[in-house]
C-alpha positions as CSV (number, residue, x, y, z in Angstrom):
1,M,47.7,-28.1,-18.9
2,A,44.6,-26.1,-17.8
3,G,45.8,-26.2,-14.2
4,Q,49.3,-25.0,-15.1
5,Q,47.8,-22.1,-17.1
6,S,45.5,-21.2,-14.3
7,A,48.5,-21.2,-11.8
8,L,50.5,-19.0,-14.2
9,Y,47.6,-16.6,-14.5
10,V,47.1,-16.3,-10.7
11,Q,50.8,-15.8,-10.1
12,T,51.1,-13.2,-12.8
13,V,48.1,-11.2,-11.7
14,G,49.3,-11.2,-8.1
15,S,52.7,-10.0,-8.9
16,V,51.6,-7.4,-11.4
17,E,49.0,-6.0,-9.1
18,A,51.6,-5.5,-6.3
19,F,54.0,-3.9,-8.8
20,L,51.4,-1.5,-10.1
21,Q,50.2,-0.6,-6.7
22,A,53.7,0.2,-5.5
23,R,54.7,2.1,-8.6
24,I,51.6,4.3,-8.8
25,E,51.7,5.1,-5.1
26,Q,55.2,6.3,-5.6
27,R,54.0,8.6,-8.5
28,V,51.2,9.9,-6.2
29,H,53.8,10.8,-3.6
30,E,56.0,12.5,-6.2
31,A,53.1,14.4,-7.7
32,K,52.3,15.8,-4.3
33,V,55.6,17.6,-4.4
34,V,54.6,19.3,-7.6
35,H,51.1,20.4,-6.5
36,A,48.1,19.0,-4.6
37,R,46.0,19.1,-7.7
38,Y,48.6,17.0,-9.6
39,E,48.5,14.5,-6.7
40,K,44.8,14.3,-7.1
41,L,45.1,13.5,-10.8
42,W,47.5,10.7,-10.0
43,K,45.0,9.3,-7.4
44,H,42.4,9.3,-10.1
45,I,44.9,7.5,-12.4
46,Q,45.5,5.0,-9.6
47,D,41.7,4.4,-9.4
48,A,41.6,3.9,-13.2
49,V,44.4,1.3,-13.2
50,M,43.6,-0.6,-10.0
51,L,39.8,-0.8,-10.4
52,G,39.1,-4.1,-12.0
53,G,40.4,-5.5,-15.2
54,K,41.3,-9.1,-16.0
55,R,45.1,-8.5,-16.5
56,F,45.2,-10.9,-19.3
57,R,47.7,-8.8,-21.2
58,P,50.4,-9.3,-18.5
59,Y,49.4,-13.0,-18.6
60,L,50.1,-13.2,-22.3
61,V,53.5,-11.7,-21.7
62,M,54.3,-14.7,-19.5
63,V,52.7,-17.1,-22.1
64,G,55.0,-15.6,-24.8
65,Y,58.0,-16.1,-22.4
66,G,57.0,-19.7,-21.7
67,G,56.4,-19.4,-17.9
68,F,56.5,-17.0,-15.0
69,S,59.6,-14.9,-14.2
70,E,59.9,-12.1,-11.7
71,R,62.1,-10.3,-14.2
72,L,59.2,-9.9,-16.6
73,V,56.8,-8.3,-14.1
74,P,57.8,-4.7,-15.1
75,I,57.3,-5.7,-18.8
76,A,54.0,-7.3,-18.1
77,A,52.9,-4.3,-16.0
78,A,53.9,-2.0,-18.9
79,Q,51.3,-3.7,-21.1
80,E,48.6,-3.1,-18.5
81,L,49.6,0.5,-18.1
82,M,49.4,1.0,-21.9
83,H,46.0,-0.7,-21.9
84,A,44.7,1.6,-19.1
85,A,46.0,4.6,-21.2
86,M,44.1,3.4,-24.3
87,L,40.9,3.0,-22.3
88,I,41.1,6.5,-21.0
89,H,41.7,7.9,-24.4
90,D,38.9,5.7,-25.9
91,D,36.5,7.1,-23.3
92,I,37.4,10.6,-24.3
93,I,36.8,9.8,-28.0
94,D,33.5,8.1,-27.2
95,G,32.4,10.8,-24.7
96,D,31.9,8.1,-22.0
97,T,32.0,9.2,-18.4
98,M,31.7,5.7,-16.8
99,R,34.0,2.7,-16.8
100,R,33.3,-0.6,-15.1
101,G,30.3,0.9,-13.3
102,H,32.3,3.9,-11.8
103,K,33.0,7.4,-13.0
104,N,36.1,7.5,-15.1
105,I,38.6,10.3,-15.0
106,Q,36.6,12.4,-17.4
107,G,33.4,11.9,-15.4
108,T,35.1,12.6,-12.1
109,Y,36.6,15.9,-13.4
110,T,33.3,17.0,-15.0
111,E,31.7,16.6,-11.6
112,Q,34.5,18.6,-10.0
113,Y,34.6,21.4,-12.6
114,A,30.8,21.8,-13.0
115,P,30.3,24.1,-10.0
116,A,32.9,26.6,-11.3
117,L,32.2,26.6,-15.0
118,P,29.4,26.4,-17.6
119,M,28.8,22.8,-18.4
120,D,30.3,22.8,-21.9
121,R,33.6,24.3,-20.6
122,A,33.6,21.9,-17.6
123,V,33.3,18.9,-20.0
124,G,36.0,20.3,-22.2
125,Y,38.5,20.8,-19.3
126,A,37.5,17.4,-17.9
127,K,38.5,15.8,-21.2
128,S,41.8,17.7,-21.0
129,A,42.5,16.3,-17.5
130,A,41.7,12.8,-18.7
131,L,43.9,13.2,-21.7
132,L,46.8,14.2,-19.4
133,G,46.1,11.1,-17.3
134,G,46.2,8.8,-20.3
135,D,49.4,10.4,-21.5
136,A,51.0,10.0,-18.1
137,L,50.3,6.2,-18.3
138,V,51.8,6.0,-21.8
139,S,55.0,7.6,-20.4
140,E,54.9,5.2,-17.4
141,A,54.6,2.1,-19.6
142,F,57.8,3.0,-21.4
143,A,59.5,3.9,-18.1
144,C,58.7,0.4,-16.8
145,I,60.5,-1.1,-19.8
146,A,63.5,1.2,-19.3
147,A,63.8,0.1,-15.7
148,A,63.5,-3.6,-16.3
149,E,66.5,-5.9,-15.6
150,F,67.4,-6.8,-19.1
151,N,70.3,-5.9,-21.3
152,T,70.2,-2.8,-23.6
153,V,69.6,-4.8,-26.7
154,T,66.5,-6.6,-25.2
155,K,65.1,-3.4,-23.8
156,N,65.5,-1.6,-27.2
157,L,63.6,-4.5,-28.8
158,L,60.9,-4.2,-26.2
159,T,60.6,-0.5,-26.7
160,R,60.3,-0.9,-30.4
161,R,57.6,-3.5,-29.9
162,M,55.6,-1.2,-27.6
163,H,56.0,1.6,-30.1
164,Q,54.7,-0.6,-32.8
165,S,51.6,-1.5,-30.7
166,V,50.9,2.2,-30.1
167,F,51.4,3.1,-33.7
168,E,49.0,0.3,-34.8
169,V,46.2,1.0,-32.3
170,I,46.1,4.7,-33.3
171,G,45.5,3.7,-36.9
172,G,42.8,1.2,-35.8
173,E,41.1,3.7,-33.6
174,L,41.1,6.3,-36.4
175,M,39.5,3.7,-38.8
176,D,36.9,2.9,-36.1
177,I,36.0,6.6,-35.7
178,E,35.7,7.4,-39.4
179,A,33.9,4.2,-40.4
180,G,30.6,5.5,-39.2
181,F,30.5,8.6,-41.4
182,M,33.2,8.7,-44.2
183,N,31.5,6.1,-46.5
184,D,34.8,4.7,-47.5
185,D,34.5,1.5,-49.6
186,T,38.0,0.4,-48.6
187,Y,37.0,0.1,-44.9
188,D,37.2,-3.4,-43.7
189,P,36.1,-4.3,-40.1
190,L,38.6,-7.2,-39.9
191,T,41.5,-4.9,-40.8
192,M,40.4,-2.5,-38.1
193,Y,40.2,-5.4,-35.6
194,R,43.8,-6.4,-36.5
195,Y,45.1,-2.9,-35.6
196,K,42.8,-1.6,-33.0
197,T,42.5,-4.8,-30.9
198,A,44.8,-7.7,-31.9
199,G,48.0,-5.6,-32.2
200,Y,48.3,-4.1,-28.7
201,S,46.1,-6.5,-26.8
202,F,47.4,-9.8,-28.1
203,I,50.4,-9.7,-30.5
204,G,52.3,-7.0,-28.5
205,P,52.1,-8.8,-25.1
206,L,52.9,-12.3,-26.6
207,L,55.9,-10.9,-28.6
208,S,57.2,-9.0,-25.6
209,G,57.4,-12.2,-23.7
210,A,59.0,-13.9,-26.7
211,V,61.6,-11.1,-27.0
212,C,62.6,-11.7,-23.4
213,A,62.9,-15.4,-24.0
214,G,65.0,-14.8,-27.1
215,L,62.7,-16.9,-29.3
216,A,63.5,-17.5,-33.0
217,D,61.9,-15.6,-35.8
218,S,59.8,-18.6,-36.8
219,E,58.4,-18.8,-33.3
220,M,57.7,-15.1,-33.3
221,K,55.7,-15.5,-36.5
222,L,53.6,-18.3,-35.0
223,L,52.8,-16.1,-31.9
224,T,51.9,-13.2,-34.3
225,E,49.4,-15.4,-36.1
226,L,48.0,-16.7,-32.8
227,G,47.6,-13.1,-31.5
228,E,46.0,-11.9,-34.7
229,Q,43.4,-14.7,-34.7
230,A,42.7,-14.5,-31.0
231,G,42.4,-10.7,-31.1
232,T,40.0,-10.8,-34.1
233,A,37.9,-13.5,-32.3
234,F,37.8,-11.4,-29.2
235,Q,36.6,-8.3,-31.0
236,L,34.0,-10.2,-33.0
237,Q,32.6,-11.6,-29.8
238,D,32.7,-8.2,-28.2
239,D,30.6,-6.9,-31.1
240,L,28.0,-9.5,-30.6
241,F,27.8,-8.7,-26.9
242,G,27.4,-5.0,-27.9
243,I,24.2,-6.0,-29.7
244,F,22.9,-9.3,-28.2
245,G,24.5,-9.3,-24.7
246,E,23.0,-8.3,-21.4
247,A,23.6,-4.8,-20.3
248,T,25.0,-5.9,-17.0
249,E,27.7,-8.1,-18.5
250,H,28.7,-5.7,-21.2
251,G,28.7,-2.6,-19.0
252,K,26.6,-0.4,-21.3
253,S,23.3,-0.4,-23.2
254,V,23.2,-3.2,-25.7
255,L,21.5,-0.9,-28.1
256,L,24.2,1.8,-28.0
257,D,26.4,0.4,-30.8
258,L,23.3,0.3,-33.1
259,R,22.3,3.9,-32.1
260,E,25.9,5.1,-32.6
261,G,26.1,3.4,-36.0
262,K,29.3,1.3,-35.3
263,R,30.3,-0.4,-38.6
264,T,31.2,-3.7,-37.1
265,Y,31.7,-7.0,-38.9
266,V,28.2,-8.3,-38.0
267,I,26.7,-5.1,-39.4
268,A,28.7,-5.4,-42.6
269,V,27.5,-9.0,-43.0
270,H,23.9,-7.9,-42.3
271,A,24.1,-5.2,-45.0
272,K,25.0,-7.9,-47.5
273,L,22.4,-10.4,-46.5
274,A,19.5,-8.1,-45.7
275,H,16.4,-8.2,-47.8
276,A,14.4,-5.0,-48.7
277,K,12.5,-4.7,-45.5
278,H,15.7,-5.1,-43.4
279,R,17.5,-2.5,-45.5
280,T,14.6,0.0,-45.0
281,R,14.7,-0.5,-41.2
282,M,18.5,-0.2,-41.2
283,A,18.4,3.0,-43.1
284,K,15.9,4.4,-40.7
285,S,17.4,3.3,-37.4
286,F,21.1,2.4,-37.7
287,G,23.2,5.3,-36.5
288,N,20.2,7.4,-35.6
289,I,20.7,8.9,-32.2
290,H,17.0,9.7,-32.0
291,A,15.8,6.1,-32.9
292,S,13.5,4.6,-30.3
293,N,14.5,1.5,-28.3
294,E,11.7,-0.3,-30.0
295,D,13.1,0.5,-33.5
296,L,16.5,-0.6,-32.4
297,R,15.2,-3.9,-31.0
298,A,13.5,-4.5,-34.3
299,L,16.8,-3.8,-36.1
300,R,18.5,-6.3,-33.7
301,H,15.9,-8.9,-34.6
302,D,16.6,-8.2,-38.3
303,I,20.3,-8.8,-37.8
304,E,19.6,-12.2,-36.3
305,E,17.0,-13.1,-38.9
306,S,19.3,-12.2,-41.8
307,G,21.8,-14.7,-40.6
308,A,24.5,-12.1,-39.8
309,R,24.8,-13.2,-36.2
310,A,25.2,-16.8,-37.2
311,E,27.8,-15.9,-39.8
312,T,29.8,-13.8,-37.2
313,E,29.7,-16.8,-34.9
314,R,31.1,-19.0,-37.7
315,M,33.9,-16.4,-38.2
316,I,34.7,-16.6,-34.5
317,E,34.9,-20.4,-34.7
318,H,37.2,-20.1,-37.8
319,C,39.5,-17.8,-35.8
320,Y,39.6,-20.3,-33.0
321,E,40.5,-23.1,-35.4
322,Q,43.3,-20.9,-36.8
323,C,44.6,-20.4,-33.2
324,L,44.8,-24.1,-32.7
325,Q,46.7,-24.5,-35.9
326,S,49.2,-21.9,-34.8
327,V,50.0,-23.8,-31.6
328,S,49.8,-27.3,-32.9
């Protein structure tokens, strides 16, 4: 089984990479007709899409379908284009100028605009250019579905599925933004994970493949449960990397989430388990952009000492067990 899954992954990635390269090169050519600056934006979009990425969302489309099919490549590519759009928008929200060790669209345009403008205006216009790039990829994702070789009914279902993914991720992103400062007692990190991560990264791709296969509602329900648990586990693990991982493997400072005050599950558990000394340090350092690295490392030690890390790891294991139940 592992070998079969590996072969499916390799075949999917190869086909989707070729499709994306050809499609975006065509858009670069078409943009040149409009204006050289628009051509340049599409070249930056091309870099954003083609530079790295595991392509596991296209793979999940094929998993949901039950195997590889060339007809599904545009559908699988649409998932990757939407993911690239979400990353661009996420970087704008977070003010990040780097992605996978390279300047992202915002960082690239900030560098281009800086000689002509005061820095604050250069950054503002660079964010605008990045926003346009992300919007272009959202449009392209829906265009891929429209051009796929399926009947109208199936393509309508796929479009509705993609729309639902976008609708959910916007809600999850808003929860993530507001959680750090709104002090809303109804905020639940696991709910945010369901909508920000699990929906468009796991459930959406799996169900898109299932729609193409014409699976029954009962099978759709199982895939939804699988995607929800897998997506939650993925985000929980990512949160742990954001605090305890190595900077080289996570792509950013492992103290950044603590300095920014991200209200993740592990932080929520720590807040419940922390004793008085831990709570004092958390009040002083968590979400404090001026906190020293030494203070944040001490906070990280507190999180481990309180048992919050171990409890988060138990939750990941629970999600994994739920995944196995969904497919057994």
